C-alpha positions in Angstrom: -12.7 -7.9 58.6 -9.3 -8.5 57.0 -10.3 -12.1 56.2 -11.8 -11.5 52.8 -8.5 -10.1 51.4 -6.4 -13.2 52.0 -6.3 -14.2 48.3 -4.2 -12.0 46.0 -5.9 -11.0 42.8 -3.8 -10.7 39.6 -5.4 -8.8 36.7 -3.9 -9.3 33.2 -4.8 -7.9 29.8 -6.5 -10.4 27.6 -4.6 -10.9 24.3 -6.5 -10.7 21.1 -5.7 -12.4 17.8 -4.4 -9.1 16.4 -1.9 -8.9 19.4 -0.8 -12.5 18.8 -0.1 -11.8 15.1 1.8 -8.5 15.5 5.4 -8.3 14.5 6.7 -7.9 18.0 4.7 -11.0 19.2 5.9 -13.1 16.3 9.5 -12.0 17.0 9.2 -12.8 20.7 7.8 -16.3 19.9 10.6 -16.9 17.5 13.2 -16.0 20.1 11.6 -18.3 22.7 11.5 -21.2 20.3 7.7 -21.5 20.3 7.5 -20.7 16.6 8.2 -23.2 13.8 8.5 -22.3 10.2 7.9 -24.8 7.5 8.9 -24.1 3.9 6.3 -25.2 1.5 7.3 -26.8 -1.8 6.2 -24.6 -4.7 4.6 -22.0 -2.3 3.8 -18.8 -4.1 4.1 -20.3 -7.5 0.5 -20.2 -8.6 1.0 -20.9 -12.3 -1.4 -22.4 -14.7 0.1 -25.0 -17.0 -3.0 -25.4 -19.2 -3.1 -23.7 -22.6 -6.5 -22.1 -23.0 -6.5 -21.8 -26.8 -5.1 -24.0 -29.5 -1.8 -22.6 -30.8 -2.7 -23.4 -34.4 -5.9 -21.4 -34.2 -4.0 -18.5 -32.8 -1.5 -18.7 -35.6 -4.3 -18.7 -38.2 -5.8 -15.6 -36.6 -5.3 -12.7 -39.1 -7.8 -10.2 -38.0 -6.2 -7.0 -36.6 -8.1 -5.7 -33.6 -7.9 -1.9 -33.1 -9.9 0.6 -31.1 -11.9 3.1 -33.1 -10.4 6.5 -32.9 -11.8 10.0 -33.7 -11.8 10.8 -37.4 -9.6 13.4 -39.0 -12.3 15.9 -39.8 -13.1 16.1 -36.1 -9.4 16.7 -35.3 -9.2 19.5 -37.9 -12.4 21.2 -36.8 -11.4 21.0 -33.2 -8.0 22.5 -33.9 -9.4 25.3 -36.1 -12.1 26.2 -33.6 -9.6 26.3 -30.7 -7.1 28.5 -32.5 -9.9 30.8 -33.8 -10.8 31.5 -30.1 -7.1 32.0 -29.3 -7.0 29.2 -26.8 -4.2 26.8 -26.0 -4.9 23.1 -25.4 -4.5 23.7 -21.7 -7.1 26.5 -21.8 -9.6 24.3 -23.5 -8.9 21.4 -21.1 -9.6 23.7 -18.1 -12.8 24.9 -19.6 -14.2 21.4 -20.1 -12.7 20.0 -16.8 -10.5 17.4 -18.5 -6.7 16.8 -18.5 -4.6 18.6 -21.2 -3.6 15.2 -22.5 -7.2 14.4 -23.4 -7.4 17.5 -25.7 -4.0 16.6 -27.2 -5.2 13.1 -28.0 -8.4 14.4 -29.6 -6.4 16.8 -31.8 -3.8 14.2 -32.8 -6.6 11.7 -33.7 -5.4 9.1 -31.1 -8.4 9.4 -28.7 -11.2 6.8 -28.4 -14.4 8.8 -29.1 -16.4 9.7 -26.0 -19.7 11.5 -26.7 -19.6 13.3 -23.4 -16.2 14.8 -23.9 -17.0 15.7 -27.5 -20.2 17.5 -26.4 -18.2 19.4 -23.8 -15.8 20.6 -26.5 -18.5 21.6 -28.8 -20.3 23.7 -26.1 -17.1 25.3 -24.9 -16.0 26.2 -28.4 -19.5 27.1 -29.7 -18.9 25.0 -32.9 -20.3 21.7 -34.2 -17.3 19.3 -34.4 -19.1 16.2 -35.8 -22.0 15.4 -38.0 -23.2 17.1 -41.1 -23.0 20.6 -39.5 -19.3 20.2 -38.6 -17.5 23.5 -38.5 -20.6 25.6 -38.2 -21.5 27.6 -35.1 -23.9 26.1 -32.5 -27.3 27.6 -32.3 -27.8 29.4 -29.0 -30.0 27.5 -26.5 -33.4 29.1 -25.9 -37.0 28.8 -26.7 -37.8 26.9 -29.9 -39.7 28.7 -32.6 -43.0 27.0 -33.3 
């Protein structure tokens, strides 16, 4: 009955690619001399040497490209409506769920117009801030008269 156990069985953990690439495995291979490192000439220097546009045409370019910002009437109506309610910029920003910096940019005229943010401000303040009715109170939402 003891005949079948004559051969010793050794169980080992199978190594995966992740195990072979780990920092400890790489260090062990470097210590044993099984790892060789080759320096590549120009490795990591992925530079393009081709000029995409002609330098002369770039020099002749005179058009100034700027983003459109909110107009001054919007800024003044926004500031007046906010101060009439007695709110700070931080109060308004909390009510419209935006950062205080956004309100500051709109009031200073540096913001790029966003209809969604402008509509939030109009609803929160209850005042038209743009268009022909700028500065006038918003009409309450409800049933339209026919």
